[in-house]
C-alpha positions in Angstrom: -28.0 4.9 13.2 -25.9 6.2 10.2 -22.3 5.3 9.8 -19.7 7.9 9.1 -19.5 6.9 5.5 -23.3 7.2 5.1 -23.2 10.7 6.8 -20.6 11.8 4.3 -22.8 10.5 1.5 -25.7 12.6 2.8 -23.7 15.7 3.8 -24.4 17.8 0.8 -28.1 17.1 0.8 -28.1 17.8 4.5 -26.4 21.2 4.1 -28.7 22.1 1.2 -31.8 21.2 3.2 -32.8 18.4 0.8 -33.2 15.5 3.3 -36.5 14.1 4.5 -37.3 14.6 8.2 -36.3 11.0 9.0 -33.0 11.5 7.2 -32.3 14.8 9.0 -33.0 13.2 12.3 -30.6 10.4 11.5 -27.9 12.8 10.5 -28.4 14.9 13.7 -28.4 11.8 15.9 -25.1 10.8 14.3 -23.6 14.3 14.7 -24.6 14.3 18.4 -22.3 11.4 19.0 -19.5 11.7 16.4 -17.0 14.5 16.8 -15.2 13.7 13.6 -18.4 14.1 11.6 -19.3 17.3 13.4 -15.9 18.6 12.4 -16.5 17.4 8.8 -19.8 19.3 8.6 -18.3 22.4 10.1 -15.6 22.3 7.4 -18.2 21.7 4.7 -20.1 24.8 5.9 -17.0 26.9 5.9 -16.2 25.7 2.4 -19.7 26.7 1.2 -19.3 30.1 2.9 -16.0 30.7 1.2 -17.3 29.7 -2.2 -20.3 32.0 -1.8 -17.9 34.9 -1.3 -15.9 34.2 -4.4 -16.6 36.5 -7.4 -18.8 35.3 -10.2 -16.5 36.6 -12.9 -13.3 34.9 -13.9 -10.2 36.5 -12.5 -7.0 35.4 -14.3 -4.9 36.1 -11.3 -6.9 33.7 -9.2 -6.6 31.0 -11.8 -2.8 31.6 -11.9 -2.7 31.5 -8.1 -4.7 28.3 -8.0 -2.4 26.6 -10.5 0.7 27.7 -8.7 -0.7 26.3 -5.4 -1.6 23.1 -7.1 1.9 22.8 -8.6 3.5 23.5 -5.2 1.3 20.8 -3.7 2.3 18.3 -6.3 6.0 19.1 -5.8 5.7 18.5 -2.1 4.2 15.0 -2.6 
């Protein structure tokens, strides 16, 4: 069975449908028993969905917002 670390290493390929049948079965078996990894995969799927919704063109106001949020995060740490 896969370890959590191995699952994380395969997660992008799993979500993109690029694993072999054997690898997919190993990932699914691990997910059936590991709540933390199920949560991780759900978060990865949500992240992919959000990224797909983002506009293709650059929006200066989004870049400024991202920079401000990053700066706020750095100031908190």
